[in-house]
Phi, psi and omega in degrees: 000325187294332181294329182272343181288142194278184173295181191297335185287336179288328183304326179301315180291330177293322183293330178292325179295331182300336182278346184280136185289152184293128176270166181296129177275122183259131174249131179237123184240136177292179181274008179301145172281351180296135181295140175240145182286160176236159180285122180264340184150197181210158178249127181282116182219128178297126176044059186291143174237282181248157184222153173203160178244151178214104185068235177263013184252139175251129176248135182228125175282152179213131182222166177216146176275003181286125182298133180091345182271122185286146169276153185227163165242124176261152171238131166262103187279144177042057189298328179286325177294315177303317182292315179297323179288340178246030179051042173060035173272107189293323180292348178279349184294140186251132177249149175233161176280114181271327179217136179234170176080016179274173182268294188204080184292132185249237188280150180259132176240119181287138177289137183301140186283148177301339180290343177281071190294330183279349183273167171300141190275169167219145175268001172293145176284169175312131180166207186205163176254151176228130170277122191243146173106158173201197190291318190304145178302133183094348185235002189265359174259078189269194183192166166268116185258131177261129179246121176269110184263017187283340183275179178248354185265131175254145002284160183284150179289154179225166176211157185261115173293316183270137172280152174276129180246190181290333180260127179285125178236153180240145188235146179241306190234141175235158175216138173277119176218136172282090186289334181238015169070025180265002175091001179245138182283106176278177181247117176260139186204160171247156174209166187220153177220150180227092178290153182305124179079005179236168178283143177294136177233156182245168174216143165264117183225163171221150175245126194276124179296125181287142177289120185297145176249128181302127176089357181245146178288156184291139188279145167222150351286177184267158179293132185269138173230120179275130181261306186215121175269136181072041183233228178308141185234329186222284182266148171199170178230152173252125183235162178299161174291158181285336182215171184293130179222129192293133175257144178236170181256359179276151181272163179291166184292342181268000180297154179295140176277141179196155179281350180270136179289144185284319186202131174270356180215154179299132180290147178279158182281339181194147171262126174253025180294138183243138178303133191286103181285340179274356179289145177288344184262347185272134175252011183281146177257189179301348178279351185264089177234122182287118183237109175238083182292167175242141182295150010277151179221175168243148178238128177252119187241132171272093186276097187295305182290321181277354175058058175201156174251122192231162179229128177238133177260121180254146183269193190288347182235027176079007185273150178282120177262324186197153176225149182215135177275125175270320180192137175230025184246018183238010178084208181293118182274119190267310185214156174221140183209150170285145172277064185199161174280162176300324178299318184293324176292323172304314179293326179299315182291326177295317181298316182297322179294309180299330181276011179064036176090007185276174182303140172230153177294141182250143176287160174299160172266141169250131190220138173241145171253175189226109185246137179272304182268303181280153181295143176273177190213162170247124179244161173231151176233121183281146177294140174297144177299136183301318177297321178294321177303314183289324176298313177297326177295315181301319183295321189246015183295340180257008179258129177294137176066024179255170187292142179247061180095102182291121189274324183216156188201181168053082177294133171236135175276116173282318180200140182226040181245030178271098184263129176288133183258354189251138185273339187297148180297134179094351178277166182178176176208158347275189184247236185282149175242138180216154174255148170202176178225157182295329177222183185269005175285158185309134180285160175248138181215154180311131177291161182279111180262353186253350182272064183293340183284346177280119185283349182265006184311317189245032179259243195298157174071000186295339180287348181276351197296340186254009184285333190231040178300330184268011177223057183287153168299124184245146176243129177248131175245123171281120186291341186054249183293339175292341173066029184210160173252141188235136182237131176237145181228152174293138186283322185242195183237168174218167180299152178275174178104185183294155182299141174222165184300326182280348180250010183239347179266102184269158165267096193302320181300322182269339189283325191244136178228137175291121186255333182193151173221151177222122184267135184243344186054043175193162183294122179262103195257321193206153179227147180215117176291138185215172169233109187254336186267175181287339178279108191287345183268353179261134182260148166243166183228128173266140182226122179277126177244104197295301185292339178279357188050049191217133164259105179286142183244124178248149175197181181251359181203151176302151179286131174218000000 
């Protein structure tokens, strides 16, 4: 959502919109038999942007383009308890200011829990990171902010993960990745800067987790490592490497020196621990799966300012090994997401680890572009055939900065009807794309009908295809300047269980259909699957509606 919010002059127009009374929300549903969510109500939050859950608390960032007006993070504490006490009346929920004094707070990244014992560790207390800053003057010198939520006094204390330098950068998204194989979860992020009168540019960087010293507080800020200048700027995904690469337990030569051992055991490549969705206190849905990968990894970047979709291969010490252009023909690339559930992505990482770092089948990419005048679109990029990857690797293994296994190819347009309704400079459509399912049972997605070369296409698990017709994998696109939310669902089903080659390569044109839209006449920025009711298997979806000061709540059944 932050990318679509305009420069500071746009904020004046947004404030005027707040005075306009809420119009009737119209819903248009297709004739599909796929279940579509319905609006259950809303949670009042001033200028809501991004949201995340931590335990039983819901956190929501809020920003403004007005000079001098601070950005905030709101918390809806003990949200399930509040709902039960108010007969599940969403409008009765109370929000408090959890963090104040930020510039332009963007996405929230929750700190990995200590229970993820097999994952790369962190010495950070329970809390989250916020990428802060954006383009408007006075708000462009941002940082990666750590928020410690272990106390009971609000607002929560903060610290800066990223150091401030001579060049002002703003940050949006962070990921915990053990970049140098020392057993500690570092912070991988993209950032951007726009000097006056010049084009905005991005960088891919990581901040090294300091080795804790007994009896001393953890050091801030963390040491900065530049991976790529003129690269990723806002959104990105972390994916497994394309080919086998040996993992070691030694740290890189640039690791902080300390008398405290960094790790007494080999770090795992991923934590697949899942926030307890069956707990009465947790509001996390099936999307909440802790993934703390260990390098080497690949980064798929939606480079908004450079107008390209790219893939970067990073080595065992966080260094750049190769880069590849996936597409530079769709304009400003807004968001990129896997066409799979978080559980399936965790399974993908486990499989990658068990195979010793070898190639694993990858899900398709879902990508949105961002158009001001012409309609924007939702695209899919299919995973490249493994045999073609090997051929390309052999041909280019001696060339510097060439592709190291093409991960995705063949752009397909799923839908191209996202029309921007806003005239302000910097507005556009569509925005973020996310996947979710009605419940926490295994999702169903179109079976692979194109991978005829795979001899296993019609073998095991075929009898499971009809088990989950009522729980299809759904794709939700926030229209941003289109001022609506859009729901897409898979037409068919696929076998349950871990990702396999025959279940992940979709025919995008045939696999997805638009099932519902809802017009809000306001910027629709971000979505988050949650569990708010007493039924742990049922998911709801939060959608931020900026000018309405509202988090809309969607579901398939009333909250009880």
